[in-house]
C-alpha positions as CSV (number, residue, x, y, z in Angstrom):
1,M,-64.2,-38.4,25.4
2,S,-62.0,-36.7,22.9
3,T,-63.5,-33.8,21.1
4,L,-62.2,-34.9,17.7
5,V,-61.8,-38.2,15.8
6,T,-59.4,-38.3,12.9
7,E,-59.0,-41.1,10.3
8,R,-57.1,-41.6,7.1
9,V,-58.8,-43.2,4.1
10,G,-58.3,-43.6,0.4
11,A,-55.2,-44.5,-1.5
12,Q,-52.2,-44.3,0.8
13,G,-54.4,-42.4,3.4
14,A,-54.6,-39.3,1.1
15,V,-57.9,-38.3,2.5
16,A,-58.1,-37.2,6.2
17,R,-61.4,-37.2,7.9
18,V,-61.8,-35.0,11.0
19,W,-64.9,-35.6,12.9
20,L,-66.3,-33.2,15.7
21,N,-67.2,-35.6,18.5
22,R,-69.5,-33.7,20.9
23,P,-73.0,-34.9,19.8
24,D,-74.6,-34.1,23.1
25,V,-74.0,-30.4,22.4
26,R,-74.4,-30.6,18.5
27,N,-70.6,-30.3,18.2
28,A,-70.6,-26.7,19.5
29,F,-67.2,-25.0,19.6
30,N,-65.3,-24.3,22.8
31,D,-61.7,-23.6,23.7
32,S,-60.8,-27.4,23.5
33,V,-62.4,-28.0,20.2
34,I,-60.8,-24.8,18.6
35,A,-57.4,-25.9,20.0
36,E,-57.8,-29.5,18.8
37,L,-59.1,-28.3,15.3
38,T,-56.2,-25.9,15.0
39,A,-53.6,-28.7,15.9
40,A,-55.2,-31.2,13.6
41,F,-55.4,-29.0,10.6
42,T,-51.8,-27.8,11.2
43,T,-50.5,-31.3,11.4
44,L,-52.6,-32.7,8.5
45,G,-51.9,-29.6,6.3
46,A,-48.2,-30.1,6.8
47,D,-48.3,-33.7,5.7
48,D,-47.5,-34.0,2.0
49,S,-49.4,-37.3,1.7
50,V,-52.7,-35.7,2.7
51,R,-54.5,-34.5,-0.5
52,A,-57.8,-33.5,1.2
53,I,-59.2,-32.9,4.6
54,V,-63.0,-33.5,5.2
55,L,-64.6,-32.0,8.3
56,G,-67.8,-33.7,9.7
57,G,-69.6,-34.1,12.9
58,H,-71.0,-37.0,14.8
59,G,-74.7,-36.8,15.8
60,K,-77.4,-34.7,14.2
61,A,-75.3,-31.5,13.4
62,I,-71.9,-30.9,12.0
63,C,-71.7,-27.9,14.2
64,A,-74.6,-26.0,15.5
65,R,-72.7,-23.0,16.9
66,G,-70.3,-21.9,19.5
67,N,-71.2,-23.2,22.9
68,M,-73.3,-20.3,24.3
69,N,-72.3,-21.1,27.9
70,W,-68.6,-20.9,26.9
71,M,-69.0,-17.7,24.7
72,W,-70.8,-15.6,27.4
73,W,-69.5,-16.7,30.8
C-alpha cells in the first residue's frame, strides 16, 4: 500500500489533494512518508497549473504524530 494518494481536482486540475494513506497507524510519519511528502510537494509546487495543495488523511486522523517505534528505535 502506498503511503500517499494524490489527485487533481477543480478547473484544469488546479487543486492537488495529497492524502496520507496509513490509517492503521493514524497516518503517523516515518521515513517513507516524509520522503514521499517531500517529493509530492516538490513536484506539485513546481507545476504552474497547481494553484492549491490540500493535505488530508484517510481514516480517523489526518496525522496523529510521528511513528513512535520509528522515532525511538
